[in-house]
LUMMAR-701629 format. One record per atom (N, C-alpha, C): x, y, z; residue in three letters. Coordinates in steps of 0.2 Angstrom, whole numbers, padded with zeros to 4 digits, always signed. Each point is the difference from the previous one (the first is absolute). Layout:
N
XYZala...
# end
This chain:
271
+0925+0385+0481met+0002-0002+0007met+0007-0003+0000met+0004+0003+0005ala+0007-0003+0001ala+0000-0007+0002ala+0005-0004-0003val+0001-0007+0002val+0006-0001+0004val+0000-0003+0006asn+0006-0001+0004asn+0003-0007-0002asn+0006+0000-0002tyr+0004-0006-0002tyr+0003-0002+0006tyr+0002-0007+0000ala+0001-0003+0006ala+0008-0001+0002ala+0004+0004-0003glu+0007+0000+0001glu+0002-0001+0008glu-0003+0004+0004lys+0001+0000+0007lys-0006-0001+0004lys-0005-0003-0003tyr-0007-0001+0004tyr-0001-0007+0002tyr-0003-0001+0006ser-0002-0007+0002ser-0005-0003-0005ser-0001-0007+0001asp-0005-0003-0004asp-0006-0001+0004asp-0001+0003+0006lys-0006+0001+0004lys-0004+0006-0002lys-0006-0001-0001val-0004+0006-0001val-0003+0003+0006val+0000+0006+0001asp-0003+0004+0006asp-0007+0000-0001asp-0004-0005+0002glu-0007+0000-0002glu-0004+0005+0005glu-0005+0003-0003arg-0005+0004+0004arg-0005-0004+0004arg-0002+0003+0006phe-0005-0003+0003phe-0007-0001-0004phe-0003-0005+0001lys-0007-0001-0003lys-0005-0004+0004lys-0006+0001-0002leu-0005-0003+0004leu-0004-0005-0005leu-0003-0006+0003ala-0005-0004-0003ala-0006+0004+0000ala-0005-0002-0004ser-0006+0003-0001ser-0004+0000+0007ser-0002+0006+0002leu-0003+0001+0006leu-0008+0000+0000leu-0002+0000-0006thr-0007+0001-0001thr-0004-0007-0003thr+0004-0005-0002gln-0003-0005-0003gln-0005-0004+0004gln+0002-0001+0006ala-0005-0003+0005ala-0006+0004+0002ala+0000+0006-0002ala-0006+0004+0002ala-0005+0002-0006ala+0001-0004-0006val-0004+0001-0005val-0003-0007-0002val-0005+0000-0004asn-0003-0006-0002asn+0000-0001-0008asn+0000-0005-0003glu+0000-0001-0007glu-0006-0005-0002glu-0006+0003+0003asp-0006-0004-0001asp-0003+0000-0007asp+0002+0005-0004tyr-0003+0002-0006tyr+0005-0002-0006tyr-0002-0002-0006asp+0004-0003-0005asp+0000+0005-0006asp+0006+0003-0002trp+0000+0004-0005trp+0003-0003-0007trp-0001-0007+0000glu+0003-0003-0005glu-0004+0002-0007glu+0004+0002-0005gly-0003+0002-0006gly-0004+0007+0000gly+0000+0003+0005val-0004+0007+0000val+0005+0005+0004val-0002+0006-0001gln+0003+0006+0004gln-0004+0002+0005gln-0007-0001+0000thr-0005+0003+0005thr-0004-0006+0002thr-0001+0000+0007val-0005-0005+0003val-0005+0005+0003val-0006-0002-0001asn-0006+0004+0003asn-0002-0004+0006asn-0001+0003+0005val-0003-0003+0007val-0006+0003+0001val-0005-0005+0001tyr-0007+0002+0001tyr-0001+0000+0008tyr-0004+0005+0002ser-0003-0001+0007ser-0007+0001+0000ser-0004-0004+0004val-0007+0000+0000val-0003+0003+0006val-0005+0004-0001gly-0003+0004+0006gly-0004-0005+0004gly-0004+0003+0005thr-0004-0004+0005thr-0007+0003+0000thr-0004-0003+0003ala-0007+0003+0001ala-0001+0002+0007ala-0004+0005+0001pro-0001+0002+0007pro-0005-0004+0004pro+0000+0000+0006leu-0005-0004+0004leu-0007+0004+0001leu-0005-0003-0001asn-0007+0003+0001asn-0004-0003+0006asn-0005+0003+0002asp-0004-0003+0005asp-0006-0004-0004asp+0000-0006+0001tyr-0005-0005-0003tyr-0007+0003+0001tyr-0004+0000-0005gln-0007+0002+0000gln-0004-0006+0000gln-0005+0000+0004met-0005-0006+0001met-0005+0000-0006met-0001+0006-0003thr-0005+0000-0005thr+0003+0003-0007thr-0004+0000-0005gly+0002+0002-0006gly+0004-0005-0004gly+0002+0003-0006thr+0003-0005-0005thr+0008+0001+0000thr+0002+0005+0004ala+0007+0002+0000ala+0003-0001+0007ala-0002-0006+0003arg+0001-0001+0007arg+0008+0001+0002arg+0004-0002-0004tyr+0007+0000+0001tyr+0003+0007-0002tyr-0004+0004-0002gly+0003+0007-0003gly+0000+0000-0007gly+0003+0006-0003thr+0000+0001-0007thr+0007-0003-0003thr-0001-0004-0004ala+0006-0003-0003ala+0004+0004-0005ala+0006+0002+0001asp+0004+0004-0004asp+0006-0005-0003asp+0002+0001-0006glu+0005-0003-0003glu+0007+0001+0004glu+0004-0005+0001leu+0006+0001+0004leu+0005+0004-0005leu+0003+0005+0002gly+0005+0004-0004gly+0007-0004+0000gly+0004+0002-0005thr+0006-0003+0000thr+0005+0006-0002thr+0006+0000+0002asp+0006+0004-0001asp+0005-0004-0004asp+0004+0004-0004thr+0006-0003-0003thr+0006+0004+0001thr+0005-0004+0002gln+0007+0003+0001gln+0005-0003-0005gln+0002+0005-0005ala+0005-0003-0005ala+0007+0001+0002ala+0004-0006+0000met+0006+0000+0003met+0005-0001-0007met+0003+0006-0002thr+0004+0000-0006thr+0007+0000+0002thr+0005-0004-0002leu+0007+0000+0001leu+0003+0006-0004leu+0004+0004+0004thr+0003+0006-0003thr+0007+0000+0001thr+0003-0004+0004gln+0008+0000+0001gln+0003-0005-0005gln+0003+0003-0005asp+0004-0005-0004asp+0007+0003-0001asp+0005-0003+0004lys+0007+0003+0001lys+0005-0005-0003lys+0005+0003-0002ser+0006-0004-0004ser+0006+0003+0002ser+0005-0004-0001phe+0007+0003+0000phe+0005-0004-0005phe+0005+0002-0001thr+0005-0003-0004thr+0007+0003+0001thr+0005-0005-0001phe+0007+0002+0001phe+0005-0005-0003phe+0006+0002-0002thr+0004-0004-0003thr+0007-0001+0004thr+0003-0006+0000ile+0006-0001+0003ile+0005-0002-0006ile+0005+0005-0002asp+0004-0002-0005asp+0005-0005+0002asp+0002-0005-0004arg+0005-0005+0001arg+0006+0002+0003arg+0003+0006-0003lys+0006+0003+0002lys+0000+0002+0007lys-0006+0004+0002asn-0001+0002+0007asn+0000-0005+0004asn-0004-0006-0002tyr-0001-0006+0004tyr+0007-0003+0002tyr+0005+0000-0005thr+0006-0004+0002thr+0005+0005+0003thr+0000+0006-0002asp+0004+0005+0004asp-0002+0002+0007asp-0006-0001+0002gln-0002+0001+0006gln+0000-0006+0005gln+0004-0005-0002met+0000-0006+0004met-0006-0003+0001met-0005+0001-0006met-0006-0004+0000met-0005+0002+0005met+0001+0005+0004val-0005+0002+0005val-0007+0002-0002val+0000+0002-0007thr-0007+0002-0003thr-0003-0006-0003thr+0001-0006+0003glu-0004-0006-0003glu-0007+0002-0001glu-0002-0002-0006ala-0007+0002-0003ala-0006-0003+0005ala+0001-0006+0002gly-0006-0003+0004gly+0000+0004+0007gly+0005+0001+0003lys+0000+0004+0006lys-0002+0007-0001lys+0002+0003-0005ala-0003+0007-0002ala-0007+0000-0001ala-0003-0005-0003leu-0007+0000-0001leu-0004-0001+0007leu+0003-0004+0004arg-0003-0001+0007arg+0001+0006+0004arg+0005+0004-0001arg+0001+0006+0004arg-0005+0005-0002arg-0001+0000-0007gln-0005+0005-0003gln-0007-0002+0003gln-0002-0006+0001thr-0006-0002+0003thr-0001+0002+0007thr+0005-0002+0004asp+0000+0002+0007asp+0000+0007+0002asp+0004+0004-0004glu+0001+0007+0002glu-0005+0005-0004glu-0003-0002-0005val-0004+0004-0004val-0007-0002-0001val-0001-0006-0002ile-0007-0003-0002ile-0004+0000+0007ile+0003-0004+0005ile-0004-0002+0006ile-0002+0007+0004ile+0005+0004+0001pro-0002+0006+0003pro-0005+0005-0003pro+0001+0000-0007thr-0005+0004-0004thr-0007-0003+0001thr-0001-0007-0001val-0007-0003+0001val-0002+0001+0007val+0004+0000+0005asp-0002+0001+0007asp-0002+0007+0001asp+0003+0005-0002met-0001+0007+0001met-0007+0001-0003met-0001-0002-0006tyr-0006+0001-0004tyr-0006-0003+0004tyr+0001-0007+0002arg-0006-0003+0004arg-0002+0004+0006arg+0005+0002+0004ile-0001+0004+0006ile-0004+0006-0001ile+0002+0004-0006ala-0003+0006-0001ala-0007-0001-0002ala-0001-0006-0004arg-0007-0001-0002arg-0005-0002+0006arg+0003-0004+0004ile-0003-0002+0006ile-0002+0006+0004ile+0004+0005+0001ile-0001+0006+0004ile-0006+0004-0004ile+0001+0001-0006ala-0005+0004-0004ala-0007-0003+0000ala+0000-0007+0001gly-0007-0003+0000gly-0003-0002+0006gly+0004+0003+0006ala-0003-0002+0007ala-0007+0003+0001ala-0004-0004+0003gly-0006+0003+0002gly+0000+0003+0007gly+0005+0000+0004asn+0001+0003+0006asn+0006+0004+0001asn+0000+0006+0001val+0006+0004+0001val-0001+0004+0006val+0005+0000+0005ser-0001+0003+0006ser+0001+0008-0001ser-0003+0003+0005pro+0002+0008+0000pro+0007+0000+0001pro+0003+0006-0003ile+0007+0001+0000ile+0002+0002+0007ile+0003-0005+0003thr+0002+0001+0007thr+0007-0004+0001thr+0005+0004+0004pro+0006-0003+0002pro-0001-0006+0004pro+0004-0005+0000ile-0001-0006+0004ile+0004+0001+0007ile-0004+0001+0005thr+0003+0000+0007thr+0000-0006+0004thr-0005-0005-0002ala-0001-0006+0003ala-0001-0005-0005ala+0006-0003-0003pro-0001-0005-0006pro-0004-0005+0001pro+0000-0004+0006tyr-0004-0006+0001tyr-0008+0002-0001tyr-0002+0006+0003glu-0007+0002+0000glu-0002+0002-0007glu+0005+0003-0004ala-0001+0002-0006ala-0002-0006-0005ala+0004-0005+0001phe-0001-0006-0003phe-0006-0004+0001phe-0002+0000+0007leu-0007-0003+0002leu-0005+0004-0003leu+0000+0007-0001thr-0005+0004-0003thr-0001-0003-0007thr+0006-0001-0004gly-0001-0003-0006gly-0003-0006-0001gly+0002-0005+0005thr-0003-0007-0001thr-0008+0001+0003thr-0001+0004+0004ser-0007+0001+0003ser-0004+0003-0006ser+0002+0004-0004thr-0003+0003-0006thr-0002-0006-0005thr+0005-0004-0001leu-0002-0006-0005leu-0005-0004+0003leu+0001-0002+0007leu-0005-0004+0003leu-0007+0003-0001leu-0001+0006+0001asp-0006+0004+0000asp-0003-0001-0007asp+0004+0000-0005lys-0002-0001-0007lys-0001-0007-0002lys+0000-0005+0005lys-0001-0007-0001lys+0006-0003-0004lys+0006+0002+0000val+0006-0002-0003val+0003-0006+0004val+0001-0006-0003pro+0003-0005+0004pro+0008+0002+0001pro+0003-0001+0006leu+0007+0001+0001leu+0004-0005-0003leu-0002-0006-0001ala+0004-0005-0003ala+0001+0002-0007ala+0007-0001-0002gly+0002+0002-0007gly+0002+0008+0000gly+0000+0003+0006thr+0002+0007+0000thr+0007+0001+0001thr+0003+0005-0003phe+0007+0002+0001phe+0000+0007+0001phe+0006+0002+0004ala+0001+0007+0001ala+0007+0002-0003ala+0000+0005-0004phe+0006+0003-0002phe+0002+0006+0004phe+0006+0001+0003ile+0001+0005+0005ile+0006+0004-0002ile+0000+0006+0002ser+0006+0005-0001ser+0005-0001+0005ser+0006+0003-0001thr+0005+0000+0005thr-0002+0003+0006thr-0003+0006+0000asn-0003+0003+0006asn-0004-0004+0004asn-0005-0004-0003phe-0005-0004+0004phe+0004-0006+0003phe+0004-0003-0004tyr+0004-0005+0003tyr+0004+0001+0006tyr+0003+0006+0000lys+0004+0002+0006lys-0005+0002+0006lys-0006+0003-0002gly-0005+0002+0005gly-0003-0006+0004gly-0001-0005-0004ile-0004-0006+0003ile+0005-0004+0004ile+0006+0000-0002arg+0005-0004+0004arg+0002+0003+0006arg-0002+0007+0001leu+0002+0003+0006leu-0007+0002+0004leu-0005-0002-0003asp-0007+0001+0004asp-0001-0005+0006asp+0000+0003+0006asn-0001-0004+0006asn-0006-0003+0000asn-0005+0002-0003ser-0007-0003+0000ser+0000-0007-0004ser+0005-0001-0004phe+0000-0006-0004phe+0005-0005+0003phe-0003-0006+0001ile+0004-0005+0003ile+0004-0004-0006ile+0006+0002+0000gln+0004-0003-0006gln+0001-0007+0000gln+0001-0003+0006ala+0001-0007+0000ala-0006-0004-0003ala-0006+0002+0000ser-0005-0004-0002ser-0001+0000-0007ser+0002+0006-0003asp-0001+0000-0008asp+0006+0001-0004asp+0004+0005+0002met+0006+0001-0004met+0005-0006-0001met+0000-0004+0005ala+0004-0006+0000ala-0002-0006-0004ala-0006+0001-0003gln-0003-0006-0004gln+0005-0002-0006gln-0001-0006-0002glu+0004-0002-0006glu-0002+0004-0006glu+0005+0002-0004met+0000+0004-0006met-0002-0004-0006met-0005+0000-0003leu-0002-0004-0006leu-0001+0004-0006leu-0001+0007+0000val-0001+0004-0006val+0006+0004-0001val+0002+0000-0007thr+0006+0004-0002thr-0001+0007+0003thr+0006+0002+0003gly+0000+0007+0003gly-0004+0001+0006gly-0002-0005+0003gln-0004+0000+0007gln+0005+0001+0005gln-0002+0005+0005val+0004+0002+0005val-0004-0002+0007val-0006-0003+0000gly-0004-0001+0006gly-0007-0001-0002gly-0004+0000+0005lys-0007+0000-0001lys-0004+0004+0006lys-0005+0003-0002val-0005+0003+0005val-0007-0002-0001val-0003-0003+0005glu-0006-0003+0000glu+0000-0006-0006glu+0005-0003+0000asn+0001-0006-0005asn+0000+0003-0007asn+0001+0006-0001ile+0001+0003-0007ile+0007+0001-0001ile+0003-0003-0006pro+0007+0001-0001pro+0002+0007-0002pro+0005+0003+0003leu+0003+0006-0001leu+0005+0000-0005leu+0000+0003-0006val+0005+0000-0005val+0003+0007-0001val+0006+0000+0002tyr+0004+0006+0000tyr+0001+0002-0008tyr-0002+0007-0001val+0001+0002-0007val+0005+0006+0000val+0005+0000-0004pro+0004+0006+0000pro-0003+0007-0001pro+0002+0005+0002thr-0003+0006+0000thr-0002+0002-0007thr+0005-0001-0005ser-0001+0002-0007ser-0006-0004-0003ser-0003-0005+0003tyr-0005-0004-0003tyr-0007+0003+0002tyr+0000+0004+0005phe-0006+0003+0002phe-0001+0007-0002phe-0006+0002-0002pro-0002+0008-0001pro+0002+0003+0007pro+0002+0007-0001ala+0001+0004+0006ala-0006+0000+0005ala+0002-0001+0006gly-0005+0001+0005gly-0004-0006+0002gly+0001-0006-0004val-0003-0006+0002val+0004-0004+0005val-0003-0002+0006glu+0003-0003+0005glu-0001-0008+0000glu-0006-0002-0002phe-0001-0007-0001phe-0006-0001-0004phe+0000-0006-0003val-0006-0002-0004val-0002-0007+0002val-0006-0001+0002ile-0003-0007+0002ile-0004-0002-0006ile+0001-0006-0003ala-0004-0002-0006ala-0001-0008+0000ala-0006-0002-0002asn-0001-0007-0001asn+0001-0002-0007asn+0003-0005-0001arg+0002-0002-0007arg-0006-0002-0004arg-0006-0001+0003ile-0006-0001-0004ile-0002+0006-0004ile+0002+0006+0002ala-0002+0006-0003ala+0005+0002-0006ala+0006-0003+0000val+0005+0003-0004val+0002-0006-0006val-0001+0002-0006val+0001-0005-0005val+0007+0003-0003val+0005-0005-0001gly+0007+0003-0002gly+0002-0005-0006gly-0003+0000-0006pro+0002-0004-0005pro+0007+0002-0003pro+0004-0005-0001val+0006+0001-0004val-0001-0005-0006val-0003+0003-0006lys-0002-0004-0006lys+0006-0003-0003lys+0006+0004-0001leu+0006-0002-0004leu+0006+0003+0004leu+0004-0005+0001ala+0007+0002+0003ala+0005-0004-0004ala+0003+0003-0005asp+0004-0003-0006asp+0007+0002+0000asp+0005-0004+0002tyr+0007+0002+0000tyr+0004-0004-0005tyr+0004+0003-0004arg+0003-0003-0005arg+0008+0002+0000arg+0004-0005-0002met+0007+0001+0000met+0003-0003-0007met+0002+0004-0005his+0002-0002-0006his+0008+0000-0001his+0003-0005-0002ser+0007+0000-0001ser+0002+0001-0007ser+0004+0005-0001asn+0002+0002-0006asn-0006+0001-0005asn-0004+0005+0002pro-0006+0001-0005pro+0003+0005-0006pro-0003+0000-0005pro+0002+0004-0006pro+0002+0007+0002pro+0006+0002-0002gly+0003+0007+0002gly+0003+0001+0007gly+0000-0006+0004val+0003+0001+0006val+0005-0006+0002val+0006+0001+0001ser+0005-0005+0002ser-0001-0001+0008ser-0004-0004+0002gly-0001-0001+0008gly-0007-0002+0001gly-0003+0004+0005trp-0007-0002+0002trp-0005+0006+0000trp-0006-0002-0002leu-0005+0005+0000leu-0005-0002+0005leu-0002+0004+0005cys-0005-0002+0005cys-0006+0004-0001cys-0006-0003+0000glu-0006+0004+0000glu-0005-0003+0005glu-0005+0004+0002gly-0005-0002+0004gly-0006+0004+0000gly-0006-0003+0001arg-0006+0004+0000arg-0005-0003+0006arg-0003+0004+0003val-0005-0002+0005val-0006+0004-0001val-0006-0003+0000tyr-0006+0003-0002tyr-0005-0002+0006tyr-0002+0005+0004tyr-0003-0001+0006tyr-0005+0006+0002tyr-0003-0001+0006asp-0004+0006+0002asp-0003-0002+0007asp-0003+0004+0003thr-0003-0001+0007thr-0007+0004+0000thr-0005-0004+0003phe-0006+0003+0001phe-0003-0001+0007phe-0004+0004+0002val-0004-0001+0006val-0007-0001-0002val-0003-0005+0002leu-0007-0002-0002leu-0005+0005+0004leu-0004+0003-0004gly-0005+0005+0003gly-0003-0002+0006gly-0003-0006+0000asn-0004-0002+0006asn+0004-0002+0006asn+0007+0000-0001lys+0004-0002+0005lys+0005+0005+0002lys-0001+0006-0002ala+0004+0006+0002ala+0000+0001+0007ala-0005-0002+0004asn+0000+0001+0007asn+0004-0005+0004asn+0004-0004-0004ala+0004-0005+0003ala+0007+0003+0000ala+0001+0007-0001ile+0006+0003+0000ile+0000+0007+0005ile+0005+0000+0004tyr+0000+0006+0005tyr+0007+0003-0001tyr+0000+0007-0001val+0006+0004-0001val+0000+0005+0006val+0006+0000+0003his+0001+0005+0005his+0005+0005-0002his-0002+0007+0000lys+0004+0005-0003lys+0002+0005+0006lys+0006+0002+0000ser+0002+0005+0006ser+0001+0007-0003ser+0000+0000-0007ala+0002+0007-0003ala-0003+0000-0007ala
# end
């Protein structure tokens, strides 16, 4: 890779735009992966209701053993990076490649977006409710269809987030049936939030974060487990073989949708 030396260059770096994590508030970390790669989650069945009988020895009905299911959650995403900053390049480039800032830049522009995109893809893949493929002509009505679907499945709306596409964001801002002053003007408390609908935070997601055709996703954080077991970033000064700095990083993570809570996720697709 060519290196630009700083004979006629500014000491200011033309930084790229970056986003903080858009998904952190929408996942839970209720399970502990300390010392293990896999966590098994058990779910227990229920018994049917019977008509009580006034005679006989099985008046409550026939007793069956409650069944159990197991969901194994195994971490699969183990990513790393490494780069060097030679001391000569560091001094000749007016020190704009300072190692600590470069490490922060790597985290902001590579690690966080990668984790966010993976989480969103896993949430969509695990959704228990997916709309018929229909273009959105009435955004507010489409959103209410999603929330109504969750309510019919007995999902609490508290703790629910909506990830929305560019197209949906434009549509709901222009939808005359939606009273902007009552919801969109609410105080923004969640990273990436651009408003609320039915008290559900709307989090704008760049088009590149969504699979093609997805307009919005409504998900309750109780359904989504997003562990980051290891996030290790190191900066070595003058390591063996390098006059300068060696930066290394590793992040070990995954995202899971709990089987019994998949109905807490609704996906609207337009294509």
